N, C-alpha and C positions, 0 to 999 in steps of 0.2 A: 504494500500500500504506500502511496505517495501523497503528500499533502502540499498543495500549491496555493499561494496567496498572490493575487494580482490586484492592482489598483489602476483604474482607468478614469479619465475625466468624464463627468456626466454632463449632459446638455439639456436635461429636462428634469422636472420634479413630479413625483406622483405621491399618492398616499395609500397606505394599506399594506396587506401581505397577500401572498399567493403561493400555491404549491402546484407543481406539475410532475407527473410520473410517480412511480413507487419503487422504493429501494429493492424490495423483493421481486420485482418484475424481471430482473435480470439485465436491465440497462441502466437507467439513472433516475435520480430524483433531483428536482431543482426547487429551492425555496427562495423567495425574494421578499425582503422587508424594505420598504421605501423610507427614506429620510430626506431632510431638507438641505443636505450638504451639497458639495460640488463634485463628489467622486462616487464611483461605483466600486465597492470592494468585493472581490470574488474569492471565496474560500472553496477550494476543490479538494475532495478526497477521492482518489482514483485507484483502481486496481491495476492500472496500466503504468508501469514505471517509465521514467524518462519521457513523459508526455507534455512537459511544460511548453515546448515550442508549438505543439499542436494546439494547445489551449490558447496560447498568445495569438496564433494565427486566426483562430476562430473568433476571438474577441475583437481583433483588429478588423476582420471582415464585417462583423456585426456593426462596428462603429461607422464603417463606410456606407452601409445601407440603411442605418436606422440611428436615431438619437437615443443614446443610452440614459436610463434614469438614474438618479442618485439613490444610494441605499446599499444594502448588503445582499449578495447573491451567494447562497450556499448550495454547492453541487456535490452529490454523492454519485460518482460514476463507477459503473462496474462493467466497463468495456463497450459502452455505447459508441456507435459510429459518429463522426462529426455531424452528419445530417440529423441524426436523432438528438444530439446535444443542441444543435441550433434550434430545432423545433421546440424542445422543452424550454429553453431560455426564452424564446419568443412567446411561448404560451404563458409563462408567468408574467411577462411584461404586459401582454394583452389583457390578461385577467385582472391585474391590479389597476390597469388604466380604466377599467369599467366599474371598479369597486366604489 
């Protein structure tokens, strides 16, 4: 297991909390808690060692296509593909934007 912490600039604020995925499902769980800061802190626990560059690339890609909200994103990854990871992250942002 590897633990990765990333911090990226946030360009919007939301309020509330959201959850997408289930740890026991075999892929990943994403929890998001909004705050009024200027950064998004991402805490990742993954079963895939040496995956920091993959996560950095995914978050960089998300920044280019979407404005990231301020808050804390907690990810429990158990071998999800980058496509599934992106879907789960986008799901929590969408859910909390409608809360």
